[in-house]
C-alpha positions, 0 to 999 in steps of 0.5 A: 613362217612365210612357208606356212602363210603361202601354203595357207593361201594356196589351201584357202584358194583351193577350198574357195574354188571348190566351194564355188564349183560345188554349188554350181555343179548340178548335173552329171555333165557338170561333174564329169566333163564341166558341162563341155564348156572349157575354152582352150586357155583353161584346157591348156593349163588343166592338161599341163597341171594334170600331166606334171605332178609327182611323177615329174616333180619327185620321180623325174627329180629323183632321177635327175639327182642321181643321173643328171639330164638323162632324166629328160628322157622321161618327159621326152616321152610325153613330148613325142606322145603330144605329136600323136595327140595333135592328130586326134584331139579334134576327132576325140572331141567330136565323139564327145563321150565321157571316158576312154572305155566309151570309145572302146565299147563303141569301136569293139565291145563291152568286154573291151570296156570292162578290161580297159576300166580294170587297167585304168583303175589299177594304173591311176590309183598307183599314180594317185598314191604317189601324189599322196606320198609326195604331198606328205614329203612337201608338208614335212619340208615345210613343217619338219616336226610333221612326220612324212607318213602323217603328212601323207594321210593329211594330203589323202584326206584333203584330196579325197574330199576335194575331188568328191565335191565338185568334179571336173569344173573345180579341177580345171579352173584350179589347174588354170591358176596352179599351172600359170603360177608354177610356170611363171615362178620356174622361169624366174627361179632357174636363172636365179638359182644358176647365177647364185650357184656360180653358173654352168661351169661351177655346176659341171665341175661339181657333178660327174660328167655323165650328168651332162651327156645324152645317155649318161651312164645308163645306156639306150635301153634304160633311156627307152625304158623311161621314154616309152612308158611315158609316151604310151601313158600320154597318148592313151591317157584317160584324163586327157581324153576326158578333158578333150570331151570337156572342151567347148568345141573341136577347135578349142581341143586342137588349140589346147594341144599346141599350147600344151606342147609348148608349156610341157617342153618349157616347164619339164625342162625347167624342172629338170634343170632346177633338180640338176642345179640343186643336186650340185648344191645340196645333198639329201637322203631323199633324192625325190625331195630335191626340187622342194628342198632346193626351193626352200634352201636355195632360193630367196624366201618369198620366191622359194615359198611361192614355188613350194606352194605351187609344187604342193598345189600341182601335186594336189591337182594331179592327185585330183585328176588321177583319182577323179578319172577311175571314179568316172570309169566305175560310175559310167562304165560299170555302175550305169552300164551294168549295175543300175542302167536307170540311175537318176542323176542324183543317184549317179552323183552320190555314187560317184562321190562314194567311189571317189572316197573308196578309190582314195582309200585304196590309193592311200593303202598303196602309198605304204607299199613303195619308196621310190616314186620313179619306180612306182610311176614307171610301173603305173605308166606301163600298165596303162600304156601296154594295156590301153594305149595300143587299142586306143590308137587302133580306134583312130588309125587302124580300120582292121583292128577288131574286137578279138584283137583288142580284148586279147591286147588289153588282157595281155598288156595288163597281165604281163606288166603285173606278172613281170614286175612281181617276178622282178621284185620277188625273184630278181627275174630279169632285173635289167629288162624293164616290164614295158618291153615284154608287156608292150610286145605282147599287147601290140603283137596280139592286137595285130595277129589276132585281128588279122587272124579273125574276121574284120570288123563291120564298117559301122564299127570303124566308120565314125572314127575316120570321118 
């Protein structure tokens, strides 16, 4: 009963904030970048909530259940990426555009914009799809009579309507509430669960020794296969740049990164600890559910209900963010740029909401095609990380990068990732070699070699990003 009550409160709060922000969103700037009014405390929690979703709560937890603390290699990729982000957050806000392809067209050309948009849509709809699946799993745990598939459809419908309503302003302020609630609850839940489990000595005796070593029994190649895609996704993350573009000032963007670093290291470590401790107490045929299962069965009812409600809200929040970003790309980088250059604000807002619905349905169809959230997350991270991140970093760090190198890099990063995963799944080709290695190699080498083999870009192309 208490789980249903808490979940109902969460849904009411979500709907209330959405309604308020829908009424107050009048322009495309309000819808896409919250009117560029977000202060750094709001940015910290919206960055934290959009980054930590089903990929960590379900995919990372699935890995922790099977392999122990080696699962921390995945979030550690994000921590490494944040160190790079700290160098460019202020410059990204100074540029003050709407999307990552804006950066790429200014630095390279329109072809780079289109190819990056394609990679973003593919990657982000996959990420959205496993948020839907994760939300369905959580509803099934709260209401066992509800089938997982039915729960997935309910979550998809809720997220699509929610995201289409108020845009970035709604997402950011909800993330402030959700991020604060989950972080505080986890700080209480982990020590309590550990105490009730008999302490670390009992947990270590229950689980294999490899669960507590740096590499487990996976090896360095597997660890890097977790770290590199996550790092690349974060460094080039479209949703992150969109939030920097939403910041009130360059100073707010910079401060937000430092708060994000602290919050991410703390919260993701606590989540993996909860999953490992829970794996010592509970057995499940669905390892991705270990964190919500532990919240329901291993904690006092009220605390467990609050944590479960927070996890549910974070999955919703992440789905909103990753559904909203590609819709922004399609409306801004394709519709307004190539289809209807003279679109009014009303036309753009209407088309934006139509695209949110279309992409949401596409993501829902993808959710039926996979079972492992961990594998789906790494696939999505690799597409984005190999195709988009190298050319985004070159925008800020390499003056010699040119249009030919960027276009080749984006195309090869996308194609090699998709082809490699297809060959692995269909023919068993190179099962032990993660797609990130050939895809990233093809992307970076082509960016370097083609740029160096062709004419350097004019100074006007790179100068704005180095001032």
